[in-house]
C-alpha positions, 0 to 999 in steps of 0.5 A, a space after each residue: 933502380 941503380 945509378 949504373 941503370 940510370 946513367 945508361 938509360 940517359 946516355 942511350 936518350 942522349 945519343 937519340 939525337 940524329 938517328 931519327 931522320 929517314 925518308 918515310 912516314 913511320 918511325 925507323 925502328 923499334 923506339 923506347 921513350 923515357 918521360 922526364 918532366 910534367 906540368 899539370 894544367 887547370 883553367 883557373 890555377 894555371 900549370 904547375 910542376 908535378 911528378 909522373 907518380 902524382 898523375 900516373 903518367 907514362 914513365 916509359 913508351 915503347 913502339 914499332 915501326 908500322 904498329 900503332 900500338 903503344 906499350 905504356 909503363 906506368 910509375 907503379 910497373 903497370 903496363 898498358 897498351 893504346 892504339 894511335 888512332 892516327 899516326 903522321 910525319 909533319 915538318 920533321 916530327 912524328 905524330 901519334 894521336 889517340 884517345 882513352 875511354 874512362 876506366 870507371 864512371 867517375 874517370 874522365 876520357 882523354 885525348 892524347 898526342 905525342 910529338 917526336 922530333 925526327 932530328 933530336 928524338 925529343 918528346 912532347 905528350 899532351 893529355 886533354 880532359 875536361 877540366 885539366 891538361 898534362 904536358 910530358 916532356 921527354 926523349 926517345 932512343 932507336 932500339 
């Protein structure tokens, strides 16, 4: 990605502040979220910063109002869709929750929560597995 495209994406994310405000319980329009920083946490070792590539974490997440389907772009370019089992708005935050079954027998199933601030568009993703948790910080903007 060229530096011009990166600058454009980050400029759009900075403009997200304040555009989320609305009266309903759903996001006010189609949105694009970008992950910026990730932490991996284990009971013994605590938490450490990791790259999205190393955990195959979501690079971009697209969502539409009234739809529980999230379109997730992974660092390698693969696109994955998932459904939020619950969507709500609580104390000025849009909250999406779901779970994923293990892709293969050796993989762990996970539960996840995405919280998006209505005031700023800031995003936090929590992903919990049996012995590991991930926290991903990012930002969302309306399209």
